[in-house]
C-alpha positions as CSV (number, residue, x, y, z in Angstrom):
1,M,-0.2,0.0,-0.1
2,T,1.0,3.5,-1.1
3,K,2.2,6.0,1.5
4,K,-0.7,8.2,0.1
5,S,-3.3,5.4,0.4
6,T,-1.9,5.0,4.0
7,N,-2.7,8.6,4.7
8,Q,-6.1,8.3,3.3
9,A,-6.7,5.9,5.8
10,A,-6.0,7.9,9.0
11,F,-9.9,7.8,9.7
12,A,-10.2,4.3,9.8
13,S,-9.0,2.0,12.7
14,P,-5.5,0.6,12.7
15,E,-7.4,-2.8,12.1
16,L,-9.3,-1.6,9.5
17,A,-6.9,0.1,7.6
18,A,-4.6,-3.2,7.6
19,E,-7.5,-4.6,6.0
20,L,-8.1,-2.2,2.9
21,A,-4.0,-2.6,2.6
22,R,-4.3,-6.1,2.4
23,W,-7.2,-5.8,0.1
24,L,-5.6,-3.3,-2.3
25,R,-2.5,-5.5,-2.6
26,Q,-4.7,-8.4,-3.3
27,L,-6.2,-6.6,-6.3
28,G,-3.2,-5.9,-7.8
29,S,-0.9,-9.1,-7.1
30,E,-4.0,-12.1,-7.6
31,R,-6.5,-10.3,-9.9
32,Q,-3.9,-8.8,-11.2
33,L,-5.7,-5.0,-11.8
34,S,-3.3,-2.3,-13.0
35,P,-1.4,0.1,-10.6
36,K,-4.2,3.1,-11.7
37,T,-7.4,0.7,-11.0
38,V,-6.3,-0.4,-7.5
39,E,-5.0,3.7,-7.5
40,A,-8.9,4.3,-7.9
41,Y,-10.4,1.6,-6.0
42,G,-8.6,2.8,-2.9
43,R,-9.3,6.4,-3.3
44,D,-13.2,5.3,-3.7
45,V,-13.1,3.0,-0.8
46,A,-11.0,5.8,1.2
47,Q,-13.8,8.9,0.4
48,F,-16.7,6.2,1.9
49,L,-14.6,5.9,5.1
50,R,-13.9,9.7,5.5
51,F,-17.4,10.4,5.3
52,L,-18.5,7.7,7.7
53,S,-15.7,9.0,10.2
54,S,-17.7,12.3,10.0
55,H,-20.8,11.0,9.5
56,L,-20.6,8.4,12.8
57,G,-18.5,10.5,14.6
58,G,-15.2,8.3,15.2
59,S,-12.5,6.5,14.1
60,V,-14.5,3.4,11.5
61,T,-13.6,0.5,12.7
62,P,-15.1,-3.3,11.1
63,S,-17.6,-3.4,14.0
64,S,-18.9,0.0,13.0
65,L,-19.3,-1.1,9.5
66,S,-21.3,-4.2,10.3
67,R,-23.6,-2.0,12.0
68,L,-24.2,0.4,8.9
69,K,-28.1,1.3,8.0
70,P,-29.3,1.7,4.9
71,L,-30.2,5.0,5.7
72,D,-26.3,5.8,6.6
73,V,-25.2,4.5,2.8
74,R,-28.0,6.8,1.1
75,A,-26.7,9.7,3.2
76,F,-23.0,8.7,1.3
77,M,-25.0,8.9,-1.8
78,A,-26.7,12.0,-1.3
79,A,-23.5,14.0,0.0
80,R,-21.3,12.6,-2.9
81,R,-24.5,14.0,-5.4
82,A,-24.3,17.3,-3.8
83,D,-20.2,17.2,-4.6
84,G,-21.3,17.0,-8.2
85,I,-21.0,13.5,-8.6
86,N,-22.7,12.0,-11.4
87,S,-24.7,8.6,-11.6
88,R,-21.9,6.2,-13.4
89,S,-18.9,7.3,-11.1
90,L,-21.2,6.9,-7.9
91,M,-21.9,3.6,-9.2
92,R,-18.3,2.6,-9.6
93,M,-17.5,4.3,-6.1
94,L,-20.5,1.7,-4.7
95,A,-18.9,-1.3,-6.7
96,G,-15.4,-0.6,-4.9
97,V,-17.0,-0.1,-1.5
98,R,-19.0,-3.5,-2.3
99,S,-15.7,-5.4,-3.2
100,F,-13.9,-4.4,0.0
101,A,-17.0,-5.5,1.9
102,R,-17.0,-8.6,0.3
103,F,-13.6,-9.3,1.2
104,L,-14.3,-8.4,4.9
105,A,-16.8,-10.7,4.8
106,R,-14.9,-13.4,3.2
107,N,-11.9,-12.8,6.2
108,G,-14.3,-13.1,9.0
109,K,-13.9,-9.2,9.6
110,A,-17.1,-7.4,9.5
111,T,-21.0,-8.1,7.3
112,V,-21.9,-4.9,5.9
113,S,-25.2,-5.6,5.0
114,A,-26.4,-2.4,4.6
115,L,-24.5,-2.0,1.4
116,S,-26.7,-4.9,-0.6
117,A,-30.0,-3.3,1.0
118,V,-29.0,-0.4,-0.8
119,R,-29.8,0.3,-4.7
120,G,-27.3,1.8,-6.8
121,P,-28.0,5.0,-8.9
122,K,-30.0,4.4,-11.8
123,L,-27.7,5.3,-15.4
124,A,-29.2,6.7,-18.2
125,K,-28.8,4.5,-21.2
126,T,-26.9,6.1,-23.7
127,L,-25.9,4.3,-27.4
128,L,-22.4,4.1,-28.7
129,R,-21.9,6.1,-31.4
130,P,-19.7,4.0,-34.1
131,L,-18.4,5.7,-37.4
132,A,-19.6,5.0,-40.7
133,I,-17.8,2.4,-42.4
134,D,-16.3,4.8,-45.3
135,S,-15.2,7.3,-42.2
136,A,-13.7,4.2,-40.4
137,K,-11.7,3.6,-43.6
138,Q,-10.8,7.2,-44.3
139,L,-9.1,7.3,-41.0
140,I,-7.2,4.4,-40.9
141,T,-5.3,5.8,-44.5
142,T,-2.5,8.2,-44.5
143,E,-3.3,9.9,-47.7
144,I,-5.8,11.7,-46.0
145,R,-3.3,13.6,-43.9
146,A,-0.4,14.2,-46.3
147,G,-1.1,17.9,-45.7
148,E,-0.1,17.8,-42.3
149,E,3.2,19.2,-41.3
150,R,4.2,16.2,-39.8
151,A,6.8,13.6,-40.1
152,P,5.6,11.1,-42.9
153,W,6.7,8.3,-40.3
154,I,4.1,9.6,-37.6
155,L,1.4,9.5,-40.1
156,A,2.2,6.0,-40.7
157,R,2.4,5.1,-37.1
158,D,-1.3,6.7,-36.3
159,A,-2.7,4.9,-39.4
160,A,-1.2,1.7,-37.9
161,A,-2.7,2.7,-34.7
162,F,-5.9,3.1,-35.7
163,T,-5.9,0.2,-37.8
164,L,-4.9,-1.7,-34.9
165,L,-8.5,-0.2,-33.4
166,Y,-10.5,-1.0,-36.2
167,G,-8.9,-4.2,-37.8
168,C,-8.6,-6.0,-34.3
169,G,-11.0,-4.2,-32.0
170,L,-8.5,-3.0,-29.6
171,R,-8.4,-0.7,-26.5
172,I,-5.8,2.2,-26.8
173,S,-3.8,0.1,-23.6
174,E,-4.1,-2.7,-25.8
175,A,-2.7,-1.5,-29.0
176,L,0.4,0.6,-26.9
177,G,0.7,-2.8,-25.0
178,L,2.2,-4.6,-28.1
179,A,5.5,-5.4,-28.6
180,R,7.4,-5.2,-31.8
181,K,7.7,-9.2,-31.8
182,D,3.6,-9.2,-31.6
183,I,3.7,-8.6,-35.5
184,S,5.5,-9.4,-38.5
185,D,4.8,-10.6,-42.2
186,G,3.8,-13.7,-41.0
187,T,1.5,-12.9,-38.0
188,D,-2.1,-14.5,-38.0
189,S,-2.9,-13.3,-35.2
190,I,-2.0,-11.8,-32.0
191,R,-2.2,-12.6,-28.0
192,V,-3.5,-9.4,-26.3
193,K,-3.6,-8.9,-22.7
194,G,-6.9,-7.0,-21.8
195,K,-8.6,-6.0,-18.6
196,G,-7.9,-7.7,-15.4
197,G,-4.5,-9.1,-17.2
198,K,-7.2,-11.6,-19.5
199,L,-5.6,-12.7,-22.5
200,R,-7.4,-13.2,-25.8
201,M,-6.5,-14.4,-29.2
202,V,-7.3,-11.7,-31.9
203,P,-7.2,-12.2,-35.8
204,V,-4.7,-9.9,-37.7
205,L,-6.0,-9.0,-41.2
206,P,-3.8,-8.3,-44.2
207,Q,-4.9,-5.0,-44.0
208,V,-3.5,-4.7,-40.0
209,K,-0.5,-5.9,-41.2
210,D,0.2,-3.8,-44.6
211,A,-0.6,-0.9,-42.0
212,V,2.4,-1.8,-39.5
213,A,4.6,-3.3,-42.1
214,A,4.6,0.7,-43.4
215,Y,4.5,2.3,-40.5
216,V,8.2,-0.1,-39.5
217,R,9.4,0.7,-42.8
218,S,9.7,4.1,-42.2
219,C,10.0,4.7,-38.6
220,P,13.7,5.9,-37.3
221,Y,14.0,4.1,-34.3
222,D,15.3,0.3,-34.0
223,L,12.7,-1.2,-32.7
224,V,14.0,-4.0,-30.7
225,P,11.7,-7.1,-30.3
226,D,11.0,-6.8,-26.8
227,G,10.0,-3.0,-27.0
228,P,7.1,-1.1,-27.9
229,L,5.7,-1.2,-31.0
230,L,4.5,2.0,-31.7
231,V,6.7,5.1,-30.2
232,G,7.0,8.4,-29.8
233,A,8.3,11.7,-31.6
234,R,11.6,10.6,-29.3
235,G,11.4,6.6,-30.0
236,G,9.9,6.3,-26.4
237,A,6.5,4.4,-25.7
238,L,3.6,6.1,-27.4
239,S,1.5,7.9,-25.0
240,P,-2.6,7.7,-25.2
241,R,-3.1,11.3,-25.2
242,I,-0.8,11.5,-28.4
243,V,-3.2,8.9,-30.2
244,Q,-6.1,10.8,-29.0
245,L,-4.6,14.2,-30.2
246,A,-4.0,12.5,-33.7
247,M,-7.8,11.3,-33.5
248,A,-8.7,14.9,-33.1
249,R,-6.8,16.8,-36.1
250,I,-8.0,14.2,-38.5
251,R,-11.7,14.1,-37.1
252,G,-11.4,18.0,-37.7
253,A,-10.3,17.6,-41.1
254,L,-13.0,15.0,-41.7
255,G,-15.7,16.9,-40.2
256,L,-16.6,14.1,-37.8
257,P,-18.5,14.6,-34.8
258,E,-16.6,14.6,-31.2
259,T,-17.6,11.3,-30.9
260,A,-15.2,9.8,-33.6
261,T,-12.9,8.8,-30.7
262,P,-10.1,6.4,-30.9
263,H,-12.2,4.1,-28.7
264,A,-14.8,4.9,-31.4
265,L,-13.1,2.6,-33.4
266,R,-13.5,-0.3,-31.3
267,H,-16.8,0.4,-31.1
268,S,-17.0,0.7,-35.1
269,F,-15.4,-2.9,-34.8
270,A,-17.8,-4.5,-33.1
271,T,-20.8,-3.2,-34.6
272,H,-20.1,-3.4,-38.6
273,L,-18.6,-7.4,-37.7
274,L,-22.7,-7.8,-36.3
275,S,-24.3,-5.8,-39.3
276,R,-22.1,-8.2,-41.3
277,G,-23.8,-11.4,-39.7
278,G,-21.1,-11.8,-37.2
279,D,-22.0,-14.0,-34.3
280,L,-22.3,-12.4,-31.0
281,R,-20.5,-15.0,-29.2
282,A,-17.0,-14.4,-31.4
283,V,-17.5,-11.0,-31.5
284,Q,-17.6,-11.1,-27.6
285,E,-14.3,-13.6,-27.9
286,L,-12.3,-10.6,-30.2
287,L,-13.4,-7.7,-27.7
288,G,-12.5,-9.6,-24.9
289,H,-16.0,-9.3,-23.0
290,A,-16.1,-11.0,-19.6
291,S,-19.8,-11.1,-19.9
292,L,-22.0,-11.5,-23.6
293,S,-24.4,-8.8,-22.1
294,T,-21.5,-6.2,-22.3
295,T,-21.3,-7.6,-25.9
296,Q,-25.2,-7.3,-26.3
297,I,-25.2,-3.7,-26.5
298,Y,-23.6,-3.5,-30.2
299,T,-27.0,-5.0,-31.6
300,A,-29.0,-2.4,-29.8
301,V,-26.3,0.3,-31.7
302,D,-27.1,-1.6,-35.2
303,A,-30.8,-1.7,-34.8
304,Q,-30.9,1.8,-33.3
305,R,-29.2,2.5,-37.0
306,L,-31.5,0.9,-38.9
307,L,-34.1,2.4,-37.4
308,E,-32.6,6.1,-38.2
309,A,-32.0,5.1,-41.9
310,Y,-35.5,3.8,-42.2
311,R,-37.0,7.0,-40.9
312,S,-34.9,9.1,-43.0
313,A,-35.7,7.1,-46.1
314,H,-38.7,5.3,-46.0
315,P,-42.0,7.6,-47.8
316,R,-44.1,6.3,-44.8
317,A,-42.0,6.8,-41.8
């Protein structure tokens, strides 16, 4: 547990602070969550405990957690709402607190039944915004950006990054996590490490290999086998922010909406596969979703797209 996390837990009893530290270590070592995810979980639980310390008037202990009433949890939710926290962030925060509560219960330290008795906030249902097929194709070419005052190899690198997102359905972190040795001319599939350290195999289309090969040929740096495939202007690991800025530039050139983000290319990958008859289970595997219900949102996206086309084109609509 970091010094920062220890300071955050000062409003908890020593016993509870020790359990919080154990839980965070377990998230990182056993569940293999990223350091930033573990930090976010720790921050969310710390905010909950800090509120309880003020709300209950003392240091929070395992026994005081066991005595919580649903009213106490609702008071916490109301306080976070008053601070301007939206429903999605509040839901994430409650998920972290409940996960810590389950950890305490498994280890016989506390049974926080009040958390399960309170329903989380309702989330507004918003459909994802995939790109049109033509727009997605334009984004993964270098010709459309030939007028930019940037090195040709950087344009080729950005095109390779976008092609990995759209052609393989990768997250930005997954694409930037690829090593040079992961893709070569003879590569038919790549092993991708997704959320929670979960591994999956993703096919590599010829267009993806071509885009990567074009970038590698033009890259002025020696891309060592175990080093990153995509590098920045100075040869170091490429930042996600650079990919986002590159997308913003080409988005403006093509007149695309602000919803045309790097992650929208992953959405487009899934939506376009399903619209062409792709199997839902197969798409789930390609995306690395733990639950099929997460993948099913793309069927709703495609249905909405068809409905919009009907309304705009059908004479009786």
